[in-house]
C-alpha positions, 0 to 999 in steps of 0.5 A: 531481929526484934522488930516489934518496936517499929511503928507503922502509920498512915500519912497525908503528907511528909515534912521536908525532913521526912521527905529527905529521909525517904530519898535516902531510903530510896537511894539505898534500897530502891534501884527504881527510885534513886533519881526522885526529887522531893518535889516530885514525891511530894506531888505523888504523895498528895495524890496517894491514899494511903501512904504508909511509913515504918519507923524505928524511933525517928528513922524512916525504915519503910514506905509504901503508898497506893492510889485507888478509886475505893471500890474496883481497882487499887494499885500499890506503889513504891514499897521499900524496906530499908536493907538492915530491916529486910527479912523480918516481916516488915515488908509483909506488914507494910503491904498488909497495912496498905491492903487493910486501909479502907480505901483499898481493902474494898477494891476488887483487884489490887495491882502492883508492879515489880521487877525482882520481888515476884516471890515475895508478893506471891507469899502475900497472895499476889498472883502473876497477871499477864492479861493487863500488862500494858504500859504507855510511856507518856511524854510531856505535851508541853501544854496542859489540857484543862476542861472547864469545871463550871460546864459540868456544874451548869449542865447539872443545874439545867438538868434539875430545872427541866 
């Protein structure tokens, strides 16, 4: 399959029609993401950097995102390619585009989680890691704990005056 016309791009947000395409893509190609909502995806995308999309004309055929502190750690999330386009190297290009982003490429370690695609990620250079495998299944507390930001600023001003 000739996929030279596929366009990859970085995104800060996705518009509602694009989010609907992403939801359809997840339902079609990602068993782990079939129950996501556009509201939750909007939040996840807003807190991710970079977000990479792959387009065949106006059709969303690939998606991946990452979170990172820009230096020490990054995590890649939600890598998905439409089934009709799998096997053409687009998944690799998608992951490499995420890895090449300035917010990710300097990170000492880049993590990802996968259920069935270990061989795919092995070919890109990822290695199995059993030393940091822990998870907390966070349960909603019902009450958010917000710390006052002003207190930090007041402490800095007092330190500068001393």
